[in-house]
N, C-alpha and C positions, 0 to 999 in steps of 0.2 A: 504494500500500500504506500502511496505517496503521502507526504506530510499533509497535503490538502485533503486527501481521502480520510486520513485519520482524524483530522480536525473537523471535517464535515460530519463524520459519523457522530462525534461527540455533540456537535452543535445541533444536529437533527434530533438527538435524544432530548435535548433541552427544549427545542421548539415544539415537539409533539405533533399531533395530528390536527384535524380540522377544528376550528373554533370560529364563532361569530359572536363575540362578547359585545354587547351594546356599550360597555364602558371603554372598550379599546378603540382608540382613534384609528387603528389600522383596519378595522372592520373584518370582513370575511378573510380568514387566513388558514393556510394549510402548510405544514412543514416550515412555518415561519415566513412564508411568502404571502404577501397580501394580494388581494384581487387586483388592486391598482398596479402593483409591481408586475404581476403576471401579465396583465393586459399590455403594459408598456414593453415588456420583454418579448411577448409573442406578436404584438400588433393586432391581435384578434379580440373578439368579444369574450367576456368571462361570465360564467354563471355558477351557481352553487354546485351543480353536477360536475362541471369541469374542475372546480376548486377541490372538491372532495376526492377527485380522481388523481390528483398530483402524486407523483412517486419521487423517491430520492433520485432516481436516474433522470427524471424530467427536470428537477430543480437544480441539480448539480451544476450544469453550465452557467446558470444565472448566478449562483453563489460564487463560482470561481471568477467569473468576469466582473461582477459588480462589487464584490467584497474582498475576496482573497487576493486577486491581482491588484486591486485598488490600494491595499495596504502592504503590498510587496511581501505577502505571506511566505513565499519560497525563500526569501532572504533573511527573514527573522529567525532567531534561534527557536528550536523546538520548545514548546510550552508557551513562550511569549507569543508565538504565532497564533496559537489557539486563543489566548486572551484578547489579542488585538482583533483577530477575525471575528470572534464572538461579539465584541463590543461594536465593531463596524456594522454588524447586522442590526444592532439595537440603536446606535446613535449616528450611523452613517460613517463611511470610510474617512472623511476629512476629520470628523470629530474624534474618531478612534486614533487617528494619526496624531492629532494635536495633543491628546492626553499622553501618548507615548513621548512625544517631543517635550512636553512639560516635565515628565519624569526624568528625562536624561539631559535636560538643559539645552535642547536644540531649538532653533527658531520655529515657533508654532505656525507653520504654513499649511498644514493639512496634507502634506505629501511625504511619504516615507521614501526618501531618496538617499543619495550618497552622504549628504551632510548629517541626516538623522542616523544613518547606519554608523557613521564615524562617531557621533556623540554617544550612541548606544554602546559601541565597543569600548570607548574611553570610560564610560560610567561603569560598565561591567568589569573592566580591568581594575578600576579604583575601588569598586564596592563588590558587586556580584550581580549576576543575572537574577538570582533569587530576590535581591533587594529591588531591582527594577520591577519584577513581577508583583511583589508585595505592594509597592507604591502604586503601580498601575491599578491593581484591584481595589485599593483604598480609594483612588480617584474615581473609579467607577461607582463605588458605593456612595460616595459624596454626590456624584452626578445624579444618581437615582433619587437620593433623598431630597434633592432640590426640585424634582418634577412635581407638577400640580396633581398628577394622578398617583403619586406615591401612596397615599392612604389606601387606595384600592389594590394596587399591584405591587407595592413595595416589598412585602414579605417574600413574594415570589422572586422578585428581581434580586434581592439580597441573598436568597437561598441559591439562586442560579450563580451568583458571584462566588459563593462558597464552593459550589460543585466545580465550576470552571477553574477557579483558583487551585483547587486540590488536583484536578486533572493536569493542569499546566505545571504545577510543582512536580508531579510524578514524571512528566515528560522531561523537565529540566534535569531531574536526578538521573534519568536514563541516558543522558547525552554522553 
């Protein structure tokens, strides 16, 4: 399995199956993909039957193009790639990149390129990748606590942070 495949499998466990929670701004969603995102991706109409029929194989290219590649997941260290990819799905790739850049002292431009990778390497050498991951997960928790719908979804978001953080730590240890 590629790093993307490994991280996507973990992410899809977190995203779960079909939901249409009236409190969720994303609306009708399956495997973490909203109807609006699927319509934009495919260029075709979307209905509940189609959304319920989405499979991991169908959504994988969307996740790879819009989130994994957008945060340069193949270049990030194992574990950190999971944390950043997962957050990109929740907060957008630019937001996920800016949070990483803030953790390593890089210019927060929303793009994980050579300068961010250099800052990450310098930070990891001076401290550790585990400290970057811990700071990143703390920043995610703070982000979620600041959202207006935290009272409704907050416990789930924080639990997801705990599970993603634990999986990411395990991946770091296996490096």
